[in-house]
N, CA and C atoms as a LAMMPS dump frame, in Angstrom:
ITEM: TIMESTEP
0
ITEM: NUMBER OF ATOMS
228
ITEM: BOX BOUNDS ff ff ff
-5.0000000000000000e+02 5.0000000000000000e+02
-5.0000000000000000e+02 5.0000000000000000e+02
-5.0000000000000000e+02 5.0000000000000000e+02
ITEM: ATOMS id mol type element x y z
1 1 1 N 8.998 11.797 -0.782
2 1 2 C 8.318 10.489 -0.315
3 1 3 C 7.678 10.383 -0.961
4 2 1 N 7.873 9.38 -2.332
5 2 2 C 7.211 8.61 -3.296
6 2 3 C 6.929 6.818 -2.352
7 3 1 N 5.719 6.772 -3.267
8 3 2 C 5.61 5.212 -2.689
9 3 3 C 5.865 4.754 -3.924
10 4 1 N 5.862 3.505 -3.885
11 4 2 C 6.025 2.078 -4.714
12 4 3 C 4.45 1.95 -4.906
13 5 1 N 4.863 2.005 -6.857
14 5 2 C 2.956 1.023 -6.476
15 5 3 C 3.049 -0.09 -7.648
16 6 1 N 2.288 -0.38 -6.72
17 6 2 C 1.708 -2.436 -7.396
18 6 3 C 0.574 -2.742 -8.086
19 7 1 N 1.034 -3.607 -9.175
20 7 2 C -0.709 -3.415 -9.694
21 7 3 C -0.586 -5.038 -9.781
22 8 1 N -1.649 -5.331 -9.758
23 8 2 C -2.089 -6.947 -9.39
24 8 3 C -2.326 -7.023 -11.261
25 9 1 N -1.774 -8.757 -11.551
26 9 2 C -2.465 -8.56 -12.803
27 9 3 C -3.839 -8.369 -13.286
28 10 1 N -3.536 -8.7 -14.453
29 10 2 C -5.538 -8.365 -15.019
30 10 3 C -5.308 -7.013 -15.848
31 11 1 N -6.139 -6.882 -16.511
32 11 2 C -7.026 -5.574 -17.176
33 11 3 C -7.555 -4.578 -15.804
34 12 1 N -8.342 -5.376 -14.803
35 12 2 C -8.873 -4.872 -13.988
36 12 3 C -8.25 -5.523 -12.768
37 13 1 N -6.564 -5.157 -12.837
38 13 2 C -6.015 -5.554 -11.46
39 13 3 C -6.465 -4.017 -10.567
40 14 1 N -6.448 -4.728 -9.536
41 14 2 C -5.803 -3.804 -8.384
42 14 3 C -4.979 -2.686 -7.923
43 15 1 N -4.672 -1.257 -7.904
44 15 2 C -3.689 -0.845 -7.697
45 15 3 C -3.154 -0.41 -5.988
46 16 1 N -2.283 -0.457 -5.729
47 16 2 C -1.59 -0.466 -4.31
48 16 3 C -0.575 0.456 -4.479
49 17 1 N -0.317 1.501 -3.163
50 17 2 C 1.06 2.259 -3.307
51 17 3 C 1.637 2.18 -2.017
52 18 1 N 3.252 1.26 -2.089
53 18 2 C 3.566 0.797 -1.09
54 18 3 C 4.336 1.449 -0.633
55 19 1 N 4.777 1.84 0.942
56 19 2 C 5.42 3.075 1.22
57 19 3 C 5.852 2.009 3.027
58 20 1 N 7.243 2.48 3.013
59 20 2 C 8.208 1.894 4.324
60 20 3 C 7.319 2.201 5.419
61 21 1 N 7.44 1.085 6.707
62 21 2 C 6.838 0.887 7.555
63 21 3 C 7.163 2.196 8.394
64 22 1 N 7.784 3.272 8.142
65 22 2 C 8.512 3.909 9.204
66 22 3 C 7.264 5.717 8.539
67 23 1 N 6.459 5.559 7.459
68 23 2 C 6.045 6.487 7.158
69 23 3 C 4.254 6.134 7.756
70 24 1 N 3.886 7.152 8.811
71 24 2 C 2.852 7.913 8.85
72 24 3 C 1.614 7.085 8.064
73 25 1 N 0.227 6.144 8.786
74 25 2 C -0.676 6.56 7.517
75 25 3 C -1.589 7.233 6.489
76 26 1 N -1.521 8.464 8.005
77 26 2 C -2.225 9.894 7.417
78 26 3 C -0.84 10.754 5.98
79 27 1 N -0.031 10.243 6.229
80 27 2 C 0.887 10.702 5.715
81 27 3 C 0.875 10.121 4.195
82 28 1 N 0.856 8.924 4.335
83 28 2 C 1.107 8.092 3.024
84 28 3 C -0.297 8.564 2.321
85 29 1 N -1.93 8.678 3.222
86 29 2 C -2.474 8.632 2.459
87 29 3 C -3.026 9.852 1.741
88 30 1 N -2.225 10.936 2.102
89 30 2 C -2.178 12.379 2.092
90 30 3 C -1.696 12.391 0.703
91 31 1 N -0.339 11.797 0.396
92 31 2 C 0.47 11.521 -0.308
93 31 3 C -0.278 11.695 -1.755
94 32 1 N -0.749 10.342 -1.169
95 32 2 C -1.486 9.267 -2.437
96 32 3 C -3.152 9.78 -3.191
97 33 1 N -3.685 10.552 -2.262
98 33 2 C -4.462 11.651 -2.714
99 33 3 C -4.227 12.464 -3.138
100 34 1 N -3.33 12.778 -3.195
101 34 2 C -2.816 14.494 -3.882
102 34 3 C -2.134 14.365 -5.454
103 35 1 N -0.986 13.3 -5.324
104 35 2 C -0.336 12.608 -6.807
105 35 3 C -1.901 11.971 -7.059
106 36 1 N -2.284 11.131 -7.209
107 36 2 C -3.56 10.366 -7.857
108 36 3 C -4.592 10.855 -8.568
109 37 1 N -5.504 12.38 -7.658
110 37 2 C -6.534 13.621 -7.702
111 37 3 C -7.786 12.374 -7.051
112 38 1 N -7.26 11.962 -5.941
113 38 2 C -7.997 10.957 -5.219
114 38 3 C -8.658 11.59 -3.763
115 39 1 N -9.97 11.673 -3.542
116 39 2 C -10.533 12.708 -2.315
117 39 3 C -9.554 11.271 -1.185
118 40 1 N -9.437 11.85 0.281
119 40 2 C -9.01 11.474 0.839
120 40 3 C -9.575 10.17 1.65
121 41 1 N -11.328 10.6 1.357
122 41 2 C -11.612 9.873 2.825
123 41 3 C -12.453 8.585 1.633
124 42 1 N -11.266 8.633 0.464
125 42 2 C -11.996 7.329 -0.379
126 42 3 C -11.258 6.093 -0.255
127 43 1 N -8.888 6.237 0.319
128 43 2 C -7.998 5.736 0.678
129 43 3 C -8.467 5.142 2.084
130 44 1 N -7.927 4.132 1.946
131 44 2 C -7.49 3.8 3.992
132 44 3 C -5.507 2.937 3.361
133 45 1 N -5.462 3.017 4.598
134 45 2 C -3.852 2.295 4.672
135 45 3 C -4.357 1.723 5.054
136 46 1 N -3.168 0.144 4.689
137 46 2 C -3.754 -1.238 5.732
138 46 3 C -1.755 -1.84 6.014
139 47 1 N -2.18 -3.004 7.399
140 47 2 C -0.835 -3.054 6.972
141 47 3 C -0.396 -3.983 5.336
142 48 1 N 1.024 -4.44 5.059
143 48 2 C 1.252 -4.811 4.161
144 48 3 C 2.937 -5.615 4.387
145 49 1 N 3.369 -6.474 3.484
146 49 2 C 4.02 -7.24 3.723
147 49 3 C 5 -7.687 2.358
148 50 1 N 6.047 -6.762 2.204
149 50 2 C 6.691 -7.834 1.194
150 50 3 C 7.605 -8.874 0.758
151 51 1 N 7.685 -9.861 0.127
152 51 2 C 8.408 -10.865 0.57
153 51 3 C 8.686 -11.693 -1.223
154 52 1 N 10.468 -11.828 -1.437
155 52 2 C 10.253 -12.657 -2.768
156 52 3 C 10.068 -11.727 -3.733
157 53 1 N 9.725 -10.019 -3.503
158 53 2 C 8.669 -9.624 -4.659
159 53 3 C 8.031 -9.701 -4.774
160 54 1 N 6.268 -10.423 -3.955
161 54 2 C 5.896 -10.523 -3.761
162 54 3 C 5.23 -9.222 -2.61
163 55 1 N 3.517 -9.213 -3.147
164 55 2 C 2.85 -8.032 -2.135
165 55 3 C 1.879 -8.893 -1.248
166 56 1 N 1.845 -8.586 -0.084
167 56 2 C 0.604 -9.802 0.671
168 56 3 C 0.192 -8.982 2.026
169 57 1 N -1.278 -8.818 2.002
170 57 2 C -1.748 -8.08 2.207
171 57 3 C -2.169 -9.086 3.58
172 58 1 N -2 -8.323 4.664
173 58 2 C -2.397 -9.119 5.65
174 58 3 C -1.548 -9.076 7.241
175 59 1 N -2.235 -9.27 8.681
176 59 2 C -1.464 -8.536 9.576
177 59 3 C -0.395 -9.169 10.283
178 60 1 N -0.134 -10.323 9.939
179 60 2 C 0.893 -11.452 10.175
180 60 3 C 2.158 -11.473 8.444
181 61 1 N 3.287 -11.178 9.291
182 61 2 C 3.811 -11.917 8.559
183 61 3 C 3.955 -13.088 7.558
184 62 1 N 4.132 -13.415 6.22
185 62 2 C 4.032 -14.046 5.671
186 62 3 C 5.296 -15.809 6.152
187 63 1 N 6.556 -14.491 5.919
188 63 2 C 7.463 -15.757 7.003
189 63 3 C 8.504 -14.65 6.937
190 64 1 N 9.994 -15.315 7.591
191 64 2 C 10.306 -14.398 8.885
192 64 3 C 10.884 -13.614 8.403
193 65 1 N 11.714 -13.273 7.454
194 65 2 C 11.794 -12.28 6.261
195 65 3 C 11.704 -11.452 6.122
196 66 1 N 10.41 -11.067 5.771
197 66 2 C 8.918 -10.688 4.825
198 66 3 C 9.636 -9.241 5.523
199 67 1 N 8.944 -8.196 4.754
200 67 2 C 9.102 -7.086 5.556
201 67 3 C 8.517 -6.363 5.834
202 68 1 N 8.074 -5.481 6.74
203 68 2 C 6.941 -5.298 6.78
204 68 3 C 6.557 -3.168 6.052
205 69 1 N 5.489 -2.545 5.59
206 69 2 C 5.091 -1.789 4.676
207 69 3 C 3.928 -0.961 4.973
208 70 1 N 3.356 0.071 4.629
209 70 2 C 1.828 0.847 4.808
210 70 3 C 1.941 0.886 3.264
211 71 1 N 0.435 0.175 3.115
212 71 2 C -0.284 0.617 2.316
213 71 3 C -1.477 0.513 1.767
214 72 1 N -1.916 1.763 1.405
215 72 2 C -2.662 2.553 0.852
216 72 3 C -3.634 1.774 -0.547
217 73 1 N -4.543 1.849 -0.189
218 73 2 C -5.97 0.958 -0.883
219 73 3 C -6.783 2.076 -1.773
220 74 1 N -7.771 1.981 -2.749
221 74 2 C -8.882 2.637 -2.294
222 74 3 C -10.074 1.424 -1.561
223 75 1 N -11.677 1.993 -1.04
224 75 2 C -12.034 1.855 -0.024
225 75 3 C -13.314 1.277 -0.988
226 76 1 N -13.659 -0.291 -0.349
227 76 2 C -14.551 -1.094 -1.012
228 76 3 C -14.141 -2.279 -1.745
């Protein structure tokens, strides 16, 4: 179960690890922490959506055909 990596444009853009909706938040955080060598307490899972090749971090869908995802990001 490897997540898909999304990066914001720019030199200092944030990095997101995106998993399918069916993946539990705890499992997504655990895998990302292990893979990236980061403490689990420094990560959080949020709801995200993918639509037309773009990633949206929000609770509500940006469009009817958007696909719900579990997104792991760093706290802060």
